[in-house]
NUFI-177819 format. One record per residue (C-alpha): residue number from 1; residue in one letter; chain; y, x, z. Coordinates in nm, 2 decimals, always signed. Each point is the difference from the previous one (the first is absolute). Layout:
N
+-----+------+-----+--------+--------+--------+
| seq | type | mol |      Y |      X |      Z |
+-----+------+-----+--------+--------+--------+
| NUM |    A |   A |      Y |      X |      Z |
...
+-----+------+-----+--------+--------+--------+
***
This chain:
323
+-----+------+-----+--------+--------+--------+
| seq | type | mol |      Y |      X |      Z |
+-----+------+-----+--------+--------+--------+
|   1 |    X |   A | +19.34 |  -6.42 | -15.51 |
|   2 |    X |   A |  +0.17 |  -0.19 |  -0.27 |
|   3 |    X |   A |  -0.01 |  -0.33 |  +0.20 |
|   4 |    X |   A |  +0.16 |  +0.18 |  +0.31 |
|   5 |    X |   A |  +0.28 |  +0.13 |  -0.23 |
|   6 |    X |   A |  +0.07 |  -0.32 |  -0.16 |
|   7 |    X |   A |  -0.01 |  -0.20 |  +0.33 |
|   8 |    X |   A |  +0.26 |  +0.26 |  +0.15 |
|   9 |    X |   A |  +0.23 |  -0.01 |  -0.30 |
|  10 |    X |   A |  +0.01 |  -0.39 |  +0.01 |
|  11 |    X |   A |  +0.09 |  +0.02 |  +0.36 |
|  12 |    X |   A |  +0.24 |  +0.30 |  +0.02 |
|  13 |    X |   A |  +0.15 |  +0.03 |  -0.34 |
|  14 |    X |   A |  +0.38 |  +0.05 |  -0.02 |
|  15 |    X |   A |  +0.19 |  -0.29 |  -0.15 |
|  16 |    X |   A |  +0.14 |  +0.15 |  -0.31 |
|  17 |    X |   A |  +0.18 |  -0.21 |  -0.26 |
|  18 |    X |   A |  -0.23 |  +0.10 |  -0.30 |
|  19 |    X |   A |  -0.30 |  -0.14 |  +0.21 |
|  20 |    X |   A |  +0.15 |  -0.35 |  -0.02 |
|  21 |    X |   A |  -0.20 |  -0.16 |  -0.30 |
|  22 |    X |   A |  -0.08 |  +0.34 |  -0.16 |
|  23 |    X |   A |  +0.21 |  -0.07 |  -0.31 |
|  24 |    X |   A |  -0.09 |  +0.27 |  -0.26 |
|  25 |    X |   A |  +0.36 |  +0.08 |  -0.07 |
|  26 |    X |   A |  +0.07 |  +0.05 |  +0.38 |
|  27 |    X |   A |  -0.32 |  +0.21 |  +0.06 |
|  28 |    X |   A |  +0.09 |  +0.21 |  -0.30 |
|  29 |    X |   A |  +0.37 |  +0.06 |  +0.11 |
|  30 |    X |   A |  -0.13 |  +0.08 |  +0.36 |
|  31 |    X |   A |  -0.26 |  +0.25 |  -0.11 |
|  32 |    X |   A |  +0.24 |  +0.19 |  -0.22 |
|  33 |    X |   A |  +0.27 |  +0.02 |  +0.28 |
|  34 |    X |   A |  -0.26 |  +0.10 |  +0.25 |
|  35 |    X |   A |  -0.11 |  +0.31 |  -0.19 |
|  36 |    X |   A |  +0.10 |  +0.29 |  +0.22 |
|  37 |    X |   A |  +0.22 |  -0.23 |  +0.21 |
|  38 |    X |   A |  -0.04 |  -0.16 |  +0.33 |
|  39 |    X |   A |  -0.02 |  -0.38 |  +0.05 |
|  40 |    X |   A |  +0.30 |  +0.01 |  +0.23 |
|  41 |    X |   A |  +0.21 |  +0.16 |  -0.27 |
|  42 |    X |   A |  -0.13 |  -0.22 |  -0.29 |
|  43 |    X |   A |  +0.07 |  -0.35 |  +0.17 |
|  44 |    X |   A |  +0.38 |  -0.04 |  -0.05 |
|  45 |    X |   A |  -0.05 |  +0.15 |  -0.35 |
|  46 |    X |   A |  -0.27 |  -0.24 |  -0.08 |
|  47 |    X |   A |  +0.19 |  -0.31 |  +0.12 |
|  48 |    X |   A |  +0.32 |  +0.10 |  -0.19 |
|  49 |    X |   A |  -0.20 |  +0.07 |  -0.32 |
|  50 |    X |   A |  -0.19 |  -0.33 |  +0.00 |
|  51 |    X |   A |  +0.32 |  -0.20 |  +0.07 |
|  52 |    X |   A |  +0.18 |  +0.17 |  -0.29 |
|  53 |    X |   A |  -0.31 |  +0.02 |  -0.24 |
|  54 |    X |   A |  -0.23 |  -0.26 |  +0.11 |
|  55 |    X |   A |  -0.23 |  +0.01 |  -0.31 |
|  56 |    X |   A |  -0.15 |  +0.22 |  -0.29 |
|  57 |    X |   A |  +0.25 |  -0.17 |  -0.23 |
|  58 |    X |   A |  +0.30 |  +0.09 |  +0.20 |
|  59 |    X |   A |  -0.12 |  +0.36 |  +0.06 |
|  60 |    X |   A |  -0.07 |  +0.06 |  -0.36 |
|  61 |    X |   A |  +0.34 |  -0.15 |  -0.12 |
|  62 |    X |   A |  +0.20 |  +0.20 |  +0.27 |
|  63 |    X |   A |  +0.20 |  +0.29 |  -0.12 |
|  64 |    X |   A |  -0.11 |  +0.34 |  +0.14 |
|  65 |    X |   A |  +0.32 |  +0.04 |  +0.20 |
|  66 |    X |   A |  -0.09 |  -0.32 |  +0.21 |
|  67 |    X |   A |  -0.36 |  +0.11 |  +0.06 |
|  68 |    X |   A |  +0.10 |  +0.35 |  +0.12 |
|  69 |    X |   A |  +0.28 |  -0.14 |  +0.22 |
|  70 |    X |   A |  -0.26 |  -0.22 |  +0.17 |
|  71 |    X |   A |  -0.22 |  +0.30 |  +0.04 |
|  72 |    X |   A |  +0.27 |  +0.24 |  +0.10 |
|  73 |    X |   A |  -0.10 |  +0.18 |  +0.33 |
|  74 |    X |   A |  -0.38 |  -0.05 |  -0.05 |
|  75 |    X |   A |  -0.03 |  +0.33 |  -0.19 |
|  76 |    X |   A |  -0.27 |  +0.08 |  -0.28 |
|  77 |    X |   A |  +0.21 |  -0.19 |  -0.26 |
|  78 |    X |   A |  -0.26 |  +0.03 |  -0.26 |
|  79 |    X |   A |  -0.19 |  -0.27 |  +0.20 |
|  80 |    X |   A |  +0.28 |  -0.24 |  -0.09 |
|  81 |    X |   A |  +0.03 |  +0.10 |  -0.37 |
|  82 |    X |   A |  -0.37 |  -0.04 |  -0.04 |
|  83 |    X |   A |  +0.00 |  -0.33 |  +0.18 |
|  84 |    X |   A |  +0.26 |  -0.14 |  -0.25 |
|  85 |    X |   A |  -0.18 |  +0.15 |  -0.30 |
|  86 |    X |   A |  -0.33 |  -0.17 |  +0.12 |
|  87 |    X |   A |  +0.18 |  -0.33 |  +0.04 |
|  88 |    X |   A |  +0.12 |  +0.01 |  -0.36 |
|  89 |    X |   A |  -0.35 |  +0.08 |  -0.12 |
|  90 |    X |   A |  -0.14 |  -0.30 |  +0.20 |
|  91 |    X |   A |  +0.26 |  -0.23 |  -0.16 |
|  92 |    X |   A |  -0.08 |  +0.14 |  -0.35 |
|  93 |    X |   A |  -0.38 |  +0.02 |  +0.02 |
|  94 |    X |   A |  -0.11 |  -0.22 |  +0.30 |
|  95 |    X |   A |  +0.22 |  -0.30 |  -0.05 |
|  96 |    X |   A |  +0.19 |  +0.09 |  +0.32 |
|  97 |    X |   A |  -0.33 |  -0.02 |  +0.22 |
|  98 |    X |   A |  -0.11 |  +0.31 |  +0.19 |
|  99 |    X |   A |  -0.35 |  +0.07 |  -0.13 |
| 100 |    X |   A |  -0.29 |  -0.06 |  +0.23 |
| 101 |    X |   A |  -0.19 |  +0.27 |  -0.20 |
| 102 |    X |   A |  -0.04 |  +0.35 |  +0.14 |
| 103 |    X |   A |  +0.02 |  +0.18 |  -0.34 |
| 104 |    X |   A |  +0.30 |  -0.20 |  -0.11 |
| 105 |    X |   A |  +0.18 |  +0.09 |  +0.32 |
| 106 |    X |   A |  -0.08 |  +0.37 |  -0.04 |
| 107 |    X |   A |  +0.16 |  +0.01 |  -0.33 |
| 108 |    X |   A |  +0.33 |  -0.11 |  +0.16 |
| 109 |    X |   A |  +0.25 |  +0.29 |  +0.08 |
| 110 |    X |   A |  -0.02 |  +0.12 |  +0.36 |
| 111 |    X |   A |  -0.34 |  -0.17 |  +0.06 |
| 112 |    X |   A |  -0.27 |  +0.24 |  +0.12 |
| 113 |    X |   A |  -0.34 |  -0.07 |  +0.13 |
| 114 |    X |   A |  +0.12 |  -0.07 |  +0.35 |
| 115 |    X |   A |  +0.28 |  -0.24 |  -0.12 |
| 116 |    X |   A |  -0.22 |  -0.18 |  -0.24 |
| 117 |    X |   A |  -0.27 |  -0.04 |  +0.28 |
| 118 |    X |   A |  +0.25 |  -0.13 |  +0.25 |
| 119 |    X |   A |  +0.14 |  -0.26 |  -0.24 |
| 120 |    X |   A |  -0.35 |  -0.11 |  -0.10 |
| 121 |    X |   A |  -0.12 |  -0.03 |  +0.35 |
| 122 |    X |   A |  +0.30 |  -0.12 |  +0.20 |
| 123 |    X |   A |  +0.16 |  -0.22 |  -0.26 |
| 124 |    X |   A |  -0.31 |  -0.13 |  -0.18 |
| 125 |    X |   A |  -0.26 |  +0.05 |  +0.28 |
| 126 |    X |   A |  -0.23 |  +0.18 |  -0.26 |
| 127 |    X |   A |  -0.24 |  +0.28 |  +0.12 |
| 128 |    X |   A |  +0.19 |  +0.33 |  -0.08 |
| 129 |    X |   A |  +0.00 |  +0.28 |  +0.23 |
| 130 |    X |   A |  +0.32 |  +0.19 |  +0.12 |
| 131 |    X |   A |  +0.04 |  +0.34 |  +0.16 |
| 132 |    X |   A |  +0.32 |  +0.10 |  +0.14 |
| 133 |    X |   A |  +0.09 |  +0.24 |  +0.29 |
| 134 |    X |   A |  -0.07 |  -0.27 |  +0.26 |
| 135 |    X |   A |  -0.33 |  -0.11 |  -0.15 |
| 136 |    X |   A |  -0.10 |  +0.38 |  -0.04 |
| 137 |    X |   A |  +0.06 |  +0.07 |  +0.36 |
| 138 |    X |   A |  -0.18 |  -0.32 |  +0.12 |
| 139 |    X |   A |  -0.30 |  +0.06 |  -0.22 |
| 140 |    X |   A |  -0.02 |  +0.37 |  +0.08 |
| 141 |    X |   A |  -0.01 |  -0.07 |  +0.38 |
| 142 |    X |   A |  -0.24 |  -0.29 |  -0.03 |
| 143 |    X |   A |  -0.26 |  +0.21 |  -0.20 |
| 144 |    X |   A |  +0.09 |  +0.34 |  +0.16 |
| 145 |    X |   A |  +0.10 |  +0.16 |  -0.32 |
| 146 |    X |   A |  +0.19 |  +0.32 |  +0.03 |
| 147 |    X |   A |  +0.02 |  +0.10 |  -0.37 |
| 148 |    X |   A |  +0.23 |  -0.13 |  -0.27 |
| 149 |    X |   A |  -0.25 |  -0.19 |  -0.22 |
| 150 |    X |   A |  +0.19 |  -0.24 |  -0.19 |
| 151 |    X |   A |  -0.29 |  -0.16 |  -0.18 |
| 152 |    X |   A |  -0.18 |  -0.05 |  +0.32 |
| 153 |    X |   A |  +0.31 |  -0.18 |  +0.15 |
| 154 |    X |   A |  +0.03 |  -0.23 |  -0.31 |
| 155 |    X |   A |  -0.38 |  -0.09 |  +0.02 |
| 156 |    X |   A |  +0.02 |  -0.09 |  +0.36 |
| 157 |    X |   A |  +0.32 |  -0.21 |  -0.06 |
| 158 |    X |   A |  -0.19 |  -0.16 |  -0.30 |
| 159 |    X |   A |  -0.31 |  -0.09 |  +0.22 |
| 160 |    X |   A |  +0.24 |  -0.17 |  +0.27 |
| 161 |    X |   A |  +0.19 |  -0.20 |  -0.25 |
| 162 |    X |   A |  -0.31 |  -0.16 |  -0.15 |
| 163 |    X |   A |  -0.13 |  -0.09 |  +0.35 |
| 164 |    X |   A |  +0.31 |  -0.20 |  +0.12 |
| 165 |    X |   A |  +0.29 |  -0.19 |  -0.14 |
| 166 |    X |   A |  +0.19 |  +0.27 |  -0.20 |
| 167 |    X |   A |  +0.35 |  -0.11 |  +0.11 |
| 168 |    X |   A |  -0.10 |  +0.01 |  +0.36 |
| 169 |    X |   A |  -0.21 |  +0.32 |  +0.02 |
| 170 |    X |   A |  +0.24 |  +0.22 |  -0.21 |
| 171 |    X |   A |  +0.30 |  -0.11 |  +0.21 |
| 172 |    X |   A |  -0.21 |  +0.04 |  +0.32 |
| 173 |    X |   A |  -0.07 |  +0.36 |  -0.08 |
| 174 |    X |   A |  +0.37 |  +0.07 |  -0.08 |
| 175 |    X |   A |  +0.13 |  -0.19 |  +0.30 |
| 176 |    X |   A |  -0.24 |  +0.18 |  +0.24 |
| 177 |    X |   A |  +0.11 |  +0.33 |  -0.13 |
| 178 |    X |   A |  +0.37 |  -0.09 |  +0.02 |
| 179 |    X |   A |  -0.01 |  -0.15 |  +0.35 |
| 180 |    X |   A |  -0.30 |  +0.13 |  +0.19 |
| 181 |    X |   A |  -0.18 |  +0.27 |  -0.16 |
| 182 |    X |   A |  +0.30 |  +0.22 |  -0.04 |
| 183 |    X |   A |  +0.03 |  +0.36 |  -0.10 |
| 184 |    X |   A |  +0.11 |  +0.11 |  +0.35 |
| 185 |    X |   A |  -0.12 |  -0.16 |  +0.32 |
| 186 |    X |   A |  -0.22 |  -0.27 |  -0.15 |
| 187 |    X |   A |  -0.04 |  -0.31 |  +0.24 |
| 188 |    X |   A |  -0.38 |  +0.00 |  -0.01 |
| 189 |    X |   A |  -0.03 |  -0.25 |  +0.29 |
| 190 |    X |   A |  +0.16 |  -0.25 |  -0.21 |
| 191 |    X |   A |  -0.22 |  +0.06 |  -0.31 |
| 192 |    X |   A |  -0.25 |  -0.27 |  -0.10 |
| 193 |    X |   A |  -0.25 |  +0.24 |  -0.14 |
| 194 |    X |   A |  +0.01 |  +0.28 |  +0.28 |
| 195 |    X |   A |  -0.36 |  -0.03 |  +0.07 |
| 196 |    X |   A |  -0.09 |  +0.06 |  -0.37 |
| 197 |    X |   A |  +0.25 |  +0.29 |  -0.05 |
| 198 |    X |   A |  -0.16 |  +0.33 |  -0.01 |
| 199 |    X |   A |  +0.33 |  +0.18 |  +0.08 |
| 200 |    X |   A |  +0.04 |  -0.21 |  +0.32 |
| 201 |    X |   A |  -0.36 |  +0.05 |  +0.12 |
| 202 |    X |   A |  +0.02 |  +0.37 |  -0.05 |
| 203 |    X |   A |  +0.36 |  +0.04 |  +0.13 |
| 204 |    X |   A |  +0.13 |  +0.13 |  -0.33 |
| 205 |    X |   A |  +0.25 |  -0.28 |  -0.09 |
| 206 |    X |   A |  +0.30 |  +0.23 |  +0.03 |
| 207 |    X |   A |  -0.16 |  +0.26 |  -0.22 |
| 208 |    X |   A |  -0.14 |  -0.22 |  -0.28 |
| 209 |    X |   A |  +0.09 |  -0.01 |  -0.28 |
| 210 |    X |   A |  +0.07 |  +0.37 |  -0.05 |
| 211 |    X |   A |  +0.38 |  +0.03 |  -0.05 |
| 212 |    X |   A |  +0.10 |  +0.15 |  -0.34 |
| 213 |    X |   A |  +0.21 |  +0.31 |  +0.02 |
| 214 |    X |   A |  +0.37 |  -0.11 |  -0.04 |
| 215 |    X |   A |  +0.19 |  +0.15 |  -0.28 |
| 216 |    X |   A |  +0.26 |  +0.23 |  +0.11 |
| 217 |    X |   A |  +0.36 |  -0.15 |  +0.03 |
| 218 |    X |   A |  +0.25 |  +0.13 |  -0.25 |
| 219 |    X |   A |  +0.35 |  +0.03 |  +0.14 |
| 220 |    X |   A |  +0.28 |  -0.05 |  -0.25 |
| 221 |    X |   A |  +0.37 |  +0.04 |  +0.06 |
| 222 |    X |   A |  +0.23 |  -0.21 |  -0.22 |
| 223 |    X |   A |  +0.38 |  -0.06 |  -0.01 |
| 224 |    X |   A |  +0.12 |  -0.36 |  -0.08 |
| 225 |    X |   A |  +0.37 |  -0.08 |  -0.10 |
| 226 |    X |   A |  +0.14 |  -0.34 |  +0.07 |
| 227 |    X |   A |  +0.32 |  -0.06 |  -0.19 |
| 228 |    X |   A |  +0.20 |  -0.31 |  -0.02 |
| 229 |    X |   A |  +0.29 |  -0.12 |  -0.21 |
| 230 |    X |   A |  +0.32 |  -0.22 |  +0.10 |
| 231 |    X |   A |  -0.20 |  -0.32 |  -0.04 |
| 232 |    X |   A |  -0.27 |  +0.11 |  +0.25 |
| 233 |    X |   A |  -0.27 |  +0.07 |  -0.27 |
| 234 |    X |   A |  -0.21 |  +0.31 |  +0.03 |
| 235 |    X |   A |  -0.12 |  +0.24 |  -0.26 |
| 236 |    X |   A |  -0.38 |  -0.05 |  -0.06 |
| 237 |    X |   A |  -0.27 |  +0.06 |  -0.27 |
| 238 |    X |   A |  -0.29 |  -0.21 |  -0.11 |
| 239 |    X |   A |  -0.35 |  +0.14 |  +0.04 |
| 240 |    X |   A |  -0.30 |  -0.22 |  -0.09 |
| 241 |    X |   A |  +0.19 |  -0.32 |  +0.04 |
| 242 |    X |   A |  +0.14 |  +0.11 |  +0.34 |
| 243 |    X |   A |  +0.35 |  +0.13 |  +0.08 |
| 244 |    X |   A |  +0.05 |  +0.32 |  +0.20 |
| 245 |    X |   A |  +0.27 |  +0.24 |  +0.11 |
| 246 |    X |   A |  +0.01 |  +0.32 |  -0.18 |
| 247 |    X |   A |  -0.21 |  +0.27 |  +0.18 |
| 248 |    X |   A |  -0.02 |  +0.37 |  -0.05 |
| 249 |    X |   A |  -0.20 |  +0.30 |  +0.11 |
| 250 |    X |   A |  +0.33 |  +0.18 |  +0.06 |
| 251 |    X |   A |  +0.33 |  -0.15 |  +0.08 |
| 252 |    X |   A |  +0.20 |  -0.03 |  -0.33 |
| 253 |    X |   A |  +0.36 |  +0.08 |  -0.07 |
| 254 |    X |   A |  +0.25 |  -0.25 |  +0.15 |
| 255 |    X |   A |  +0.20 |  -0.09 |  +0.32 |
| 256 |    X |   A |  -0.23 |  -0.13 |  +0.26 |
| 257 |    X |   A |  -0.02 |  -0.09 |  +0.38 |
| 258 |    X |   A |  -0.34 |  +0.02 |  +0.18 |
| 259 |    X |   A |  -0.09 |  -0.36 |  +0.13 |
| 260 |    X |   A |  -0.33 |  +0.09 |  +0.15 |
| 261 |    X |   A |  -0.37 |  +0.04 |  -0.07 |
| 262 |    X |   A |  -0.28 |  -0.25 |  -0.07 |
| 263 |    X |   A |  -0.38 |  +0.04 |  -0.02 |
| 264 |    X |   A |  -0.25 |  -0.17 |  -0.21 |
| 265 |    X |   A |  -0.38 |  +0.05 |  -0.06 |
| 266 |    X |   A |  -0.16 |  -0.08 |  -0.34 |
| 267 |    X |   A |  -0.38 |  +0.06 |  +0.00 |
| 268 |    X |   A |  -0.03 |  +0.37 |  +0.11 |
| 269 |    X |   A |  +0.36 |  +0.09 |  -0.06 |
| 270 |    X |   A |  +0.25 |  +0.00 |  +0.28 |
| 271 |    X |   A |  +0.35 |  -0.02 |  -0.12 |
| 272 |    X |   A |  +0.31 |  +0.12 |  +0.19 |
| 273 |    X |   A |  +0.30 |  -0.13 |  -0.19 |
| 274 |    X |   A |  +0.34 |  +0.14 |  +0.11 |
| 275 |    X |   A |  +0.24 |  -0.26 |  -0.09 |
| 276 |    X |   A |  +0.36 |  +0.07 |  -0.12 |
| 277 |    X |   A |  +0.29 |  -0.22 |  -0.11 |
| 278 |    X |   A |  +0.30 |  +0.09 |  -0.22 |
| 279 |    X |   A |  +0.04 |  +0.07 |  -0.37 |
| 280 |    X |   A |  -0.23 |  +0.17 |  -0.25 |
| 281 |    X |   A |  +0.16 |  +0.21 |  -0.26 |
| 282 |    X |   A |  -0.26 |  -0.12 |  -0.25 |
| 283 |    X |   A |  -0.14 |  -0.35 |  -0.01 |
| 284 |    X |   A |  -0.20 |  +0.00 |  -0.31 |
| 285 |    X |   A |  -0.26 |  -0.29 |  -0.03 |
| 286 |    X |   A |  +0.15 |  -0.19 |  +0.30 |
| 287 |    X |   A |  +0.15 |  -0.35 |  +0.02 |
| 288 |    X |   A |  +0.20 |  -0.18 |  +0.25 |
| 289 |    X |   A |  -0.20 |  -0.26 |  +0.18 |
| 290 |    X |   A |  +0.04 |  -0.24 |  +0.29 |
| 291 |    X |   A |  -0.24 |  +0.10 |  +0.27 |
| 292 |    X |   A |  -0.21 |  -0.28 |  +0.10 |
| 293 |    X |   A |  +0.02 |  -0.17 |  -0.34 |
| 294 |    X |   A |  -0.26 |  +0.23 |  -0.17 |
| 295 |    X |   A |  -0.36 |  +0.07 |  +0.10 |
| 296 |    X |   A |  -0.02 |  +0.32 |  +0.21 |
| 297 |    X |   A |  -0.28 |  +0.19 |  +0.19 |
| 298 |    X |   A |  -0.02 |  +0.02 |  +0.37 |
| 299 |    X |   A |  +0.10 |  +0.38 |  -0.04 |
| 300 |    X |   A |  +0.32 |  -0.11 |  -0.19 |
| 301 |    X |   A |  +0.09 |  -0.25 |  +0.28 |
| 302 |    X |   A |  -0.06 |  +0.28 |  +0.26 |
| 303 |    X |   A |  +0.25 |  +0.21 |  -0.19 |
| 304 |    X |   A |  +0.25 |  -0.28 |  -0.03 |
| 305 |    X |   A |  -0.02 |  -0.07 |  +0.37 |
| 306 |    X |   A |  +0.03 |  +0.37 |  +0.09 |
| 307 |    X |   A |  +0.32 |  +0.02 |  -0.23 |
| 308 |    X |   A |  +0.14 |  -0.34 |  +0.11 |
| 309 |    X |   A |  +0.22 |  +0.12 |  +0.30 |
| 310 |    X |   A |  +0.14 |  +0.29 |  -0.20 |
| 311 |    X |   A |  +0.07 |  -0.21 |  -0.30 |
| 312 |    X |   A |  +0.20 |  -0.25 |  +0.20 |
| 313 |    X |   A |  +0.22 |  +0.28 |  +0.14 |
| 314 |    X |   A |  +0.07 |  +0.20 |  -0.32 |
| 315 |    X |   A |  +0.25 |  -0.07 |  -0.28 |
| 316 |    X |   A |  -0.14 |  -0.17 |  -0.31 |
| 317 |    X |   A |  -0.12 |  +0.20 |  -0.30 |
| 318 |    X |   A |  +0.26 |  +0.16 |  -0.21 |
| 319 |    X |   A |  -0.24 |  -0.04 |  -0.31 |
| 320 |    X |   A |  +0.13 |  -0.28 |  -0.22 |
| 321 |    X |   A |  -0.32 |  -0.07 |  -0.18 |
| 322 |    X |   A |  -0.11 |  -0.36 |  +0.01 |
| 323 |    X |   A |  +0.17 |  -0.30 |  +0.16 |
+-----+------+-----+--------+--------+--------+
***
């Protein structure tokens, strides 16, 4: 089976930039970005990040503002902070060289068992297993497993990675899950191991693995206020390195005009944000900032876009604070 998977991967793999040369820094950046994020979304961020910060040294020396600006829109910003913190440790403790040791990698911020295994196998071609959502689905269908036995999955992945070239077999499993053995409507006729797959042979490919019960979505209503001054700057506040517009659970005191509504999903929370423009009566903890010159989340960008038409039509803020 491992030979079929590797042969298929070498013939059908997507041409992705981090697969050119398998430079450890490139592999590391790609794996961090790909956590809970699709390849199509990651590609432009990856290219921009590597163009601006092409090495461990440049990442470690960059200020947080620059790193978060490059990450802005990808979400899960702790990934970017951990990435830079790990880069600084690599400079200090490993002479600027990403370690090819599993335990050394695990000691870095943000590096768990999957991440360490991915770097070890893909960047350094060493036999370390990885199990992500794609690998779980592929192995569960191949072996006909219906339960959630994490140890069983890791043992199966370990067995495969010791039978074939680690870099090739691990990527083959992930690639198959991403492009053929999909969650819905798997394309079994294109699968290189269909005749060795229990799920295919028993007609259970769409019911395996068992789908975990999804956590109930929590709906949250928020009110955002976008206020600008005479120079075109807007009132914002900083939260964990990112700048955002003031948001409230109830509309605060002030003179406002309704600009529209935007929606945003964060994990299991679905936010409905009613966007207003105008003047807050109290602006404690807020600063005048030029939007676009500071790192902001995708939600903040949505709010600004929603408010943009109304902002351009209204008089400038009567508040005199700031330039």
